[in-house]
N, C-alpha and C positions, 0 to 999 in steps of 0.2 A: 800538271798541277802547278798552282801558283806558289812560288817561293817568296815568303815575305819575312823581312827582319823586323823585330819588334822594337828595335833601338836605332839610334842614329837617324839618317834621313828617311828611313822607312817607317819610323814610329807612328806617325800620324795616319798613314794609310793602313798600317796594321791594326791600329785601334779602331778605325772605322769598320774594317772587315770583321774584327772580333765582335763589335757591337751588333753588326748585322747577324752574325751567327748566334748571338745570344737571343735574338728575337725570332729565330727561325721558325719556331712552332706557330706562333701567332700570325706571322707574315704569310706562311705557306697556306694555312687554313683560310685566311682571308681571300685568297685567290679563287677558292672553290665554293665559298660560302653560299652565294646566291643559288647556284645550281643544286647544291646539296639540300638546302632548305626547301627548295621547290619539290624535290623528289620526296623528302620526308613528309611534307604536307600532303602531297598527292596520294601517297600510299596510305597515310593515316585517314584521309577522307574517302578514298575509293577502294581501299583494301586490295583484294585479290586481283581485281581488274587492272589496277595501276601496276601492281607488282609484276604481273605477267607481261604487261606492255614494256616495262623497263627491262625485264629479263630477256624479252625478245630483242629489244634494241641493243642492249649492251652485252648480254650473255649468250646470244644466239639460241635462245630457247624456242623450240618449235611450238606451233599452236596446239599440237596434239601430244607434246611431251609432258610427262608427269613431273610435277615439282618434286615429289618425294622419290628418292632413290630407294629401290627395293633391296632387301637383304640378299635376294638372289643375285642381283647385279653386283653387289659388293663381294659376294662369295666367288662369283665367276672371275672378278678382277683379281682376287687373291690367288685363285688356282692358276691364273694366267701369268702370275708373277714368278720370276726366276727364284729358285731356292736360295741363291746368293743374296738377293734383295730381301726375301722373306726373313732370312736369318739376321740381316742388318736391322730390319724393323723390330724384330723381337729383342735384339740386344739393346737397341735404343729405348724401347718401351720398358724393359726391365730396369735400366739405369734411371730413367725418368721417374718410374714408380718408386724405386728405392730412395731417391733423393727427396721426393714428395713425402714419403713416409717419415723420413728423418725430420722434415720441416714441420710436420703436423703439430699444432699447439696442443698442450695437455690440459686436462681438467685438474683443478686443485682447490683445496680449502685451507685457510689459515684461521687462527684464533687471535685477533688483535687484543681481546680482553676476555676475561672469564665470562662465559655465557654468551659470547658473540662469535659467530662464524661467518667469514666472507670468502668468496672464491669465484671461480669461473667455470662455466660449462661450455662445451664446444658443439655446435650444431651445423650441419651442412645447409647450404642454400637449397631451395626447392627445385630450381631449374636454371640452367645456364645455356647461352648460345655461344658456340665456338665458331668464330669466323676463320676460314681457311682460304687465303688468297689462291686464285686459280688462273691468273693471267699469263704471264710469260713462262712460268715454270710450274710443274706440279710440285706441291709441297706436302707430301705425306708426313714429313717431320713435324709440321705445324699442327696437323691433326693430332698426332701423338702428344705433342707438347701441351696442347690445350685440354684434350679429353682426359688424359691420364691423371693429372692432379685433381681434376674434378671427381674422377672415380675414387681416388684415394680419400678424398674428403667425404665421400658418401652422397654426392648429389644424385637425386633420384631421376631427374629428367635432363639429359644432355642432348642438345640440338646442334647439328653442324650445318652451316651454310657455306657453299663454295660454288663459284661460277664455273661452268664447263669442267666439272671435276675429271681429272685425269685418272687413268686406270690405277696408277700408283696410289693416289689419294683414296680411291674407293677400296683398294686392298688394305690400306692402313685402317680404314673405317671398319672393315670386316674383322681385322685383328683386334681392334679396340672394342668390338661388340656394339658399335653404334647402331641404333634402330631408327633414328630420326635424322635424316640427311636430306637437305633440300639443295637442288642445283640452281641456286640464285646467289648473286654477289652484289658488291657495290653498296652504295647508300640505300638502295631499295631493300637489300637483305637486312641491313641494320634497322630500317624502319619496320619491317615485318617482325623482327625479333623484339623490338621495343614496344610496338603498338599492337601487334597481333593482326592476323587476317583470318579468313575462313579456313585456310589450310594450316597456317602456322600459329599456334597459340603463343602469346607473348611469354617472355622469360623474365626472370628476376635480375639477371646480369648478363652482359655481353663481354666476351673476352676475345683476344686474338689480334694479330697485326693486320695491316692493310695499307693501301695507297692513301693519298691525300683525301680522296672522297670518303673512304671508309673511316679514316681517322677523324675527319671533321664531323661525319654523321654520328659517330660514337660520342663526340664531345657535345653535340647539340641535343642528343636524346638523354644525356646523363641526368637531367633534372627529374626524369620519370622512370628511368631504368638504370640500374647500376652498371658501371663499366670498370674495366681493370685500369686502363691508362691510355693516353695517346701512344700508340705503337705504330708510327708511320714509317716512311721510307728509311732504310737502314742508315745507321751512322757508325763510323769506325774511327777510333782514335788510337794512335800509338805514341807513347811518350818514352823516348829512348835516348840514351847517351852512348851505349856500347853495343847496340843490337846489330844483327846481320842485315845488311842492306837488301839482299835478295829475299830474305825471310819477311822483312817488314813490307817490302813492295808486294810480295805475294798476298799477304793479308789485306793490304789496301785494295788491290785489284779484285780479290775474291769478294769482298763486301760491296765494292763499287758496282759489280755486275748485277746486283739485285734489281736496281731501279735507276732510271735517269736522274732521279732526285736524290740519290744516295749521297751522303756527305762523308768524305774521307779526309782525315787530318793527321799529319805527323807533327809532333812538337818536340824540339830538341834544342839544346844549346851548342851542339856539335855541328858546326857548319859543314865540315867535311862529310859527315854522315848524311846530312840533309841533301847535299849535292849527289851523293852516291845513290840514295833512295830515289831521288828525282829521276836519275838516269835509268835505274832499274824499273821503275814504274812505267816509264815510257816504252821500254823494251818489252816488258811482260804484258802490257795492255795493247800492244800493237795489233794483235789479231782478235781481241775481245772487244767487239764493237760497243756493247752497252757500257762496259767498264770504262772504255776510252772516252765515251760521251760524258758520263757522270764525273769522271776525274777532271776532264777539261773544264766542265761547268762549275764544279764545286770542290774539287780537290785542293787542299791547302797544306803547305809546309811552312810552319812557323819556326824561325830561328830566333831563340831568345838570348838575352845577354848572360843569363845565369841558369843553373839547374833549378834553383828555387823558383825563378820566374816561370820556367817550363811547368813545374808542378802546380803553381798557382793558376796558370792559364788552363791547364787540364781540368782542374776542379771548377773553374769558371765556366767552361764550355759544357761540362756534365754530359759527355757523350755516351751513346748507347753501349758500344763495345769499347773496351780499353785494354790495350796490351802494355805491360811495363817490363822492365828488364829483369827484376829479381823480386823475391819474397819481401825483401826489405822495403821495396817501393810501395807495397800494399799499405804500409803504415801511414803514408801521407795522402792516400786516395780517400777523398770524402764524397765525391759525386761521380757516379758511373752506374750504368745498368748492370754490367757484368765485367769482371776483371780476369785477364789471361796473363799468366806469369811466365816469363822466360822464353827462350828461343825454341822450345819444343812444345809450345802450347798454341797451335794455330787456332784462330777464332772459329774456323769451320768445324772443329771438334765440338765446340759448344753449340753450334747450329744443329748438330745431329745426335751425338751419342754420349756425351759426358754425363748428362743427368740434370744439371741446372737448366732452367728453362730458357729457351731462346726468344720468347716473347718479352721484349725489354722496352723500357721507357725511352722515348725520343723527344726531341724538342726541348731539351734541358730539364725534362721531368725527372732525370736522374738526381736532381737536387732533393727530391722529396720522397722517392721510393726506388726500390729495386725492381727486378723482373717479376713476371708472373710466378705465383707459387701456390701451394696448397692453401695458404692463408686467404687467397682471393676467393676461395670457394666455401669458406666457413664463416660463421658468426661466433664471436666470443661473447657470451652472455654472462654478465655478472650476477652473483647470488649472495644474499645476506640473510642471516637468521639470528634473532635475539631470544634469549630467555628473559624472564623477569629480572634476574640478577644482572645480566648484561645490560639491559635497558636502564637499570638503576644506576649503573656506573657511567655509561656514556650519554644517557638522556639529558642530564643537566647541561652538558656541553652543547648539545644540539639546540636546546632551548635558548641558551645564551646567544648563540650565533643567529638563530631565527629572530629573536627580539632585536638584535643589533641591526638586522636588515629590515625590520619593521613588518615582518611576516608573522602576524600574531596567530594565524590559523596553523602554520607550521608548528609553532611552539605548543599550541594547545593540543595538537594531535599526539605529540609526544607525552604531554601530561596525562591525557586520557588513558593512553596505553600503560603508563607507569602506575596508574591507580588500579589497573586490572579490570577484568570483566565484572559487570554488576551481577 
């Protein structure tokens, strides 16, 4: 990991690095844009034929392999799963479901004036596509994290796409009751979900994490298909003054092993802690090839001049996962995907069983939203109803505003209703 001081002789280099990190989302997607746009266009134009060609090339899909995974295959995977792992999946699913139930927005009505009722109703999306990465590691946890809140929301059609799905992922699909699971991934899967093919009907929204190609594809189709957020390669931040060096290093190494593009950052004004963590990371990543690679490429330790500067830099970077020392620190956190508090809250617990979603915003999108939630699978629709009495009270104010804007038709529509039916 690079150890950089934000003050003194290192200030200029530190600011240049911070600026680069602030631009990480756009810069990364720019690297893959030409390839991704070509795949999207090809699948849109040639449909199933192009989808299968890319699936054969990137996902090892055989010419005679079915795109759709059968329920029998999912059931067999579940039955071949150890009771220990089955129980872990069930615990995770229950906690994710409970958290989503608590998040679910409510319907309500208020009366801003006598004879006027306004409020909101909540309706599920019609269909969603859940993308589950299937490259280096099986990710049954991601299937549960994406499908479960959609089920809590009441989404009628839930589609899963995952390349080369592992037995563990298929087992999670059986547990979740998934009936539409396709063994395709990458930008080609996003194209199929957004545009539709002969086998895969298009969906209303695509959710789930992925590599740079998947993240870019989601961004590029977002004008025609809803998406949750850019949820690309993992990011971890730790902002600490008093943390345990071994514990901090363990979190950094754990998240860094996800992807060679993973970003791991420690921010502290405690120079001694910074040096201790640097040494611990080196030791703990020694036999973890992927973590060692990403930490060498993108791992950063920022030593700031003050605690306040460390806090400001944390919010400026808006990292996906953030660990802080204590509950008091949560008060200054403004931008992050998910926050982990204290020495006994490893970020890996959030990846699996805590309940809050592990699909989180990357590329500084923590400035504008948090992680995937049940709210991503519902529409909040407003409702308003007037009686003649209510219209008589508020109508003149609407007429005044309409006339001020020069919208005479708007004003007249209120006047006509105020006079009542003929």
